[in-house]
Every structure is written in C-alpha cells, then in structure tokens.
C-alpha positions, -999 to +999 in steps of 0.1 A: +126-409-365+088-411-368+068-403-337+069-431-311+040-455-314+028-473-282+021-508-295+006-520-262+012-509-226+049-508-218+060-515-254+069-485-278+082-485-313+095-457-334+108-454-369+089-483-385+056-501-385+055-535-369+055-564-372+088-572-389+098-608-399+122-623-373+137-645-401+148-614-420+174-609-393+205-631-391+223-620-358+210-608-325+235-592-300+226-589-263+241-569-235+242-590-203+240-571-170+205-557-165+195-570-199+198-608-201+202-610-163+187-591-134+218-577-118+249-556-124+275-582-115+302-558-105+280-542-079+272-575-063+308-586-062+316-553-045+291-561-018+315-589-006+339-561+006+313-536+017+317-514-013+285-520-032+271-485-028+303-469-040+306-491-070+269-490-078+269-452-079+297-453-106+279-480-125+246-460-125+263-428-137+281-447-164+250-465-177+231-431-178+259-417-199+270-392-172+305-408-171+316-408-207+347-430-205+335-465-199+371-479-197+381-455-170+349-461-151+354-499-152+390-496-141+379-475-112+353-500-102+375-531-107+402-515-085+378-514-057+374-552-060+410-558-050+412-585-023+377-600-030+379-638-028+374-655-061+348-677-044+326-646-041+319-648-079+303-682-076+283-670-046+270-640-067+261-664-096+244-689-073+225-666-050+218-634-069+220-639-106+188-647-124+178-646-160+155-618-168+119-627-177+116-638-213+153-643-219+150-680-225+120-676-247+135-649-269+168-666-274+150-699-283+128-681-308+158-664-324+177-697-327+146-714-341+144-687-368+180-693-377+196-663-361+231-665-345+231-652-309+259-630-295+265-619-259+287-588-258+292-574-223+311-548-203+308-574-175+329-604-168+337-637-184+330-657-152+293-648-156+291-643-194+304-678-201+279-693-177+250-673-191+262-683-226+261-720-218+228-717-199+210-701-229+228-718-257+243-686-270+267-690-299+294-664-290+304-642-261+328-614-255+334-598-220+361-587-196+384-610-177+391-602-140+427-608-130+433-630-099+461-642-078+463-665-048+425-670-048+417-632-048+409-605-073+439-582-079+418-552-089+429-553-126+414-565-159+434-589-181+442-579-216+428-605-241+435-611-278+410-584-289+419-558-262+416-550-225+381-537-219+348-543-237+334-508-239+308-493-262+333-490-291+343-527-286+307-538-285+301-520-318+333-535-333+323-570-322+289-567-337+303-556-370+331-582-369+307-611-362+283-599-388+311-597-414+323-632-405+287-645-410+285-626-443+255-605-432+249-568-432+245-546-400+209-541-412+203-578-406+213-575-370+194-568-338+211-552-308+195-553-273+208-533-243+199-509-215+229-486-209+248-459-227+277-482-236+252-502-257+243-472-279+273-477-304+262-512-313+225-503-312+233-475-337+247-499-362+220-526-360+190-528-383+168-530-352+178-515-318+160-526-287+160-509-252+151-532-224+140-514-191+167-489-202+182-457-191+163-426-206+190-418-231+190-453-245+152-456-245+149-424-265+173-436-292+160-472-296+136-483-323+119-506-297+115-498-260+104-526-237+094-507-205+072-534-189+073-572-190+100-595-203+125-597-232+101-619-251+078-589-256+101-582-286+082-611-303+052-588-304+072-568-329+089-597-347+068-625-362 
C-alpha cells in the first residue's frame, strides 16, 4: 500500500487518492457491534448474570486478533450466558444500545446512491434484525441464541447457512450477496472494527476501519479514528 495519508484529523486513507465516487460501488457491508452500534451486545447480556468482565475480556482479545478461533471464542462466551432471562435482551436493546454517530446518515447516503446495504455480524439476530429495520438495511446475517423456558441455554442455533457467523462466514456472505446482485467484490465496501472483519474487508474494493483495533486499522484503506461513520462521505462523493 502507499503511505498513509491523513485526509483531516482522525481520518486516514492509504492505497488510493480520494475522493472516490460513491455511485461506483453497489454494495456496502457493515459489522454491527462497535461499528453500527455503540456496544458489544454479548458483553452487556453477560452483565445480567454478573459475568460482563469475564465475557468482555474474551471479546476484547478476540477483536484484537489474539484469540484466532472466533467460533470457539463465541461458544465460550455464549456458554456463560446460560440461564440469562430472554427479557434481558430487550433491556439491553432499550437501555444500552445506541446507533453510533453518523450511522443513519451514511446508510441513507448509500441507499440514495443506489447501493444495497448488508449487515453481517458475529452478534445476535435479536439485535441485528432490530438494527436492520431501524436503519432500513436490505439484508442481515447474524447468530441465533438458543432459548428454552424463557431463558438462554448457552448455545447457538444452527441456521440454514451454518452455526456461527465468523470471519470466514462474513467473507462468504459478502461474496455471495455480491454474486447474487451481479456485482464484483471490487464494487463492494466493507466496514468493521475487529479482527473477524478482516476477511470480508480483504475482499472488498474499499475497506473501512471504524474506531478499530490496531490490526484492523493498519490493514484498512480508510481509518476513521475520530467522529462518526458519516466521515466516510469525506472520501466518497
């Protein structure tokens, strides 16, 4: 890549000269936790049973890339949620989940320019489907928590595409949706913050790190270190 170029404070690009035309892209894929929204949902659910610190430590190590196996990491964390009342999910959504600054503006700009919008998350359908509806996102893929008798069982439900949406599944989903739309990976944008976003970011024509872990920031073509998601519109016109 070319040397990093600070476009303005808190916004760095590398490997190309901005601006690019937003309309040249056809699909944008977003991670959810700590990208579109302000929290890691699994950490906040764990708080309901006094295990937030334990779960958050695993989450942080995973997002930094220190724990390589995302599937095993997620299974470990979900197992710690056994016995959490399902009602705790709604409480997390209502009381703690907020859209990150600029999320609405960026999604709206992408849709106005004709892009399809994909949410692909290592988080959970309870939150992903609500965020999808709230932002008018076209497609979403995420993990489904198993429940019984009003409580979480500590397991993840296998869906038609597989059991856990890890980095490989994020990449596969991006490529699958692009293929269905008849567009090339080069016409895709991928936005994330953690190590499990790197596989899809590596396929996209434009990779964007949002307040990301160092490993992700270093490899992304655009790094937004300050301000909201809509700062990407300083690069895309």
